[in-house]
N, C-alpha and C positions, 0 to 999 in steps of 0.2 A: 489836244486837251479835251475836246468834246468827245472824241472816241474813247478816251480813257475814262471819262466820267460815265459814259454810257455803259462801259463794261464793269462798273462798280467802284471805280476810283473815287476817293474822297478828298484828295489833295494832290499837289504836284510841286516840284521844285525845279527851277531852271538853272542851267549852268551859266556862268560859274556860281557855285553855291558856297555858303559859309557853314562850317561844322556847327556853329552855335545855333544857326537857323534850323538846321536839320534836327538837332537835339530838341530844340524848343517845339518844333512841329510834331515830332514823335511823342514828346511828353504830353502835348495837347491832345493827341489822338488816344494815347493810353488813358489819360484822365477821362476823356469822353466815353471810352469803352467801359471804364470802371463805373462811371455814373450810369451808363446804359444798363449794365448788369444789375446795379443796385435798384434801378427803376423796375427792371423786369422782376427782380425778387420781391420788391414791394408790391407790384401788381399782383403777383401770385398770392402773396399774403393777404392783400386786400380782397381778392376774389374768394379766398378761403374764409375770411372773416365775414364777408357778405353771405356766403353759403351758411355759415354757422348762425348768423343772425336770422336768416330766413327760417332755419330749423327751429331756433328758439322762439321766434314770433309765431310760427305755426303751432309749436307746443303750447305756447301761452294761449292762443286762440282755442285750442282743443281743451285746455284746462278751464278756461272761462266758460266754454260751451257746456262742459260737464257740470260746472258749478251752477250754471243757469238751469240745466236739466234737473239737477237735484233740488234746487230751490223751487222750481215749478211744481215738483212732485209733492212739496210740503203742503199740508192742509191749511196752515196758518198764513195770514198775510205776511209776506217776507220781502225785505229788500236788503241790498248790500252796497257798501261804499268802498272805494279805494282810499288810500291814505290822503289823497288830495280832496276828499269829500265829494267826489263825483259818483253818480249812481252806476253800478256795474251789474246789478241784477234787480228785477222788479217782477215778482211772480204773478201767476194768474189770480191767486186769491186777493192780493193787494190791488190788482186791477179792479176786481169786483167791489172791494171795500171802498176804494178811493174814487173810482170812476175814471182813473188815469191809466191809459194804455202804456205798456212797456216801451213801445216805439217812440212815445213822446217824452219818456222819462230817462231812458238810458243815456248816459254821458252828461246829464245835467248836473250842475253844482249849485253853489250859492243857496244851499238849504231848500232847493226845489221840493224835496221830499216832505217838508213840513207843511207846505201850502194846503194839501187836501185835508189835513187834520187840524191846523191852527189858523189857517187863512192868512198867515204872514210868514215871512222867511225868518226862521229862528232856530237855534240849536235845539235838538231833541235828545232823547235818551242815548241813541247811538253815538252821539258826539262826545259823550262822557268816556267812551272807550279811548279816545285820543287825548282828551284833556278833562281832568276832574274840575267840575265847576259846581259849587254849592248853589249858585243862583238857578242853574238848570234843574237841580234836584228839587228845589223848593216849588217848582212848577207842577210837581207830581203829587198825587194824594199819598202815595207810598213808594219808597225806594229802598231796595235792599241789595247788598253786594254779596255774592257767593264766589270767592276767588276772583277770577277775571270776568265773571258773568254778572250783569246788572239786571235786576228784576224791578218792575215798577207797575203801578196802577194809576190810571188817569181817566178823567172825564173830558171828552171833547165833543164838538159838534161836527158831524160829518153829513154833508148834503142836507143841512137844516135839521138834523135829528141828533139829540144828545145820546151819546154812547159811552159806555164804560169799557175801557180797554185794559187788557193785561199785556204788558210789553216786556220783552226779553232781548237784551243786547249782548253781543259777545265779539271778541277780536277775531280777525282772520290772520293766521301766521303763514310765513313762508318756510321753506325747508331749513332755514338757519334759525328759526325761532323768533324772527323779528315781526312786529305787527305791520301788516301791509294793507289792512282794511278792517272793516267791521260789518257785522250782520245783525239785523234786528227783525224779530218776529212779533206780530201783533195779533192778539186773540180778542174777539168781541165777547165780553162776558156780561153784556147788558141784561140778557134774559135770566142768567144765573143770579145776578145781583137782585133783580126784581123778585125772583122766586124766594131767595133767602130773606129778603125784606118782608115779603108776604107771609112766609112761614114764621118769622120772628114775631110779626104782629099778631098772627093767629095764636101763637103759643102764649103771648103776653095776655091776649083776650081771654083765653081759657083759664089761665092762672088767676085772672082778676075775677 
């Protein structure tokens, strides 16, 4: 028996034997072989799925890197969120404006992006892309919708200094047209507003 097992045998029957026992043992081994083949097929499929998933994850990383590179190239302070509200992009300009480095912001949720501008965790313009909320809109001096783009003006205190900001938020879509995130750009128009106010005052003085 030992020699038989050493040479690859998986079972044995002693004499005298019963036909029913032989059939039962043969059936058992056929079932085991069938299950083994199924397992081998499933393993091949699993390996294929793992390879496909790795390819998709790599493609996603490349896509996110391209998005980051593009956003970093933009002159306006810009950040982007995924649908769960986590920061997926935080460009150089918003680093300068907010004083917050991308490495400290990426992946953060729970309205982390509002802290540099409002000092508290709260929904901001970009959150209106996911859910319309009149209470959020009331927090802004001016809000306007142009299709799926939202424009707004607001006054905030950044690093102890009052600033006037022009804000633009827009959805991010996947290839199927579903919203998978949102992007917001912020432009500091404080100096322009001051110049306009000064010009208006000067014009009013001349007319008087």
